[in-house]
N, C-alpha and C positions, 0 to 999 in steps of 0.2 A: 589818159580817163582818168576823170576824178571816183573815187570809189567811196562807197556810201557804207557808214559804219555806227552801230547802236550803241547806247548807254555811253554818253549821251547824244542823240539821233544829230548824226553831220556828215558831209562831205568833204574829202579832204583831196588832197594831189600833193606829190612831192618835182620841185620843179630844179633839172639840174645843166648847173652854167658851167663854160672851160675858165672864165674869168669874173673875178670879182666884182671890177666894173660893170659888169653885165646886169651884176643883180641889183645894183643900185640904180641904173636906168629902168627895170623890170619894175622897181617896187615905187619908184614915182609915181610911173602910171597906175600901178595898184592903188596907192595913196588917192589920186585923182578920181578912179574909180568908184573907191567907197565912198569920198564927201557925196560925188554924183547922185550914188543909186541907196544911199545912207544902208548899207551894208559892211560890216565892220568884222571878219574873219580875226582868227586868232594865226597870228605869223610867227613862224620861226625862221633863224636862215644860218648860214654858218660859211664858211669858204665858197663853198659850187654848190650852193641850193637855198632854196628857198620852199619850206611846206606852209600850206595853208589848210585851213580849216574850216569851212562855214557852219554855222550849227541851226537846226532847221528850225522853223515857229510848230511848223503841223508834222502830221506822217507822213507826209511827201515833199519832194522838191518843188518850190512854186517856180511860175515861170521868171520872177523876177531873180531867186537865187540861180536856176538856169541860163539866162542872160547874163549874168554877173560873170557864171563861171565860163562860160564860150569866150566870154570877152578879155577876160584872163590868161585863157589860151591864144588867143589871137596877139595877145600882147610879148607872149613865149615864143608864139612863133617867126615873129616879127624882128626878132632880135638874131 
């Protein structure tokens, strides 16, 4: 589940992975989606996780941002 945060307004989620090689595949899919949707989250990652933060332009999450976050969830579930 994506968590809403304030100051600055954003949604964020941490994705856990068993192997580093799965992170690479996940990040390739995220990169392609970012270019397609023109949304560029802050990304941090380590040996077994990727964290994404999507900063919101409005007071509420837009449909564009909702769709983007749901697609990222699908990528994660595929692996």
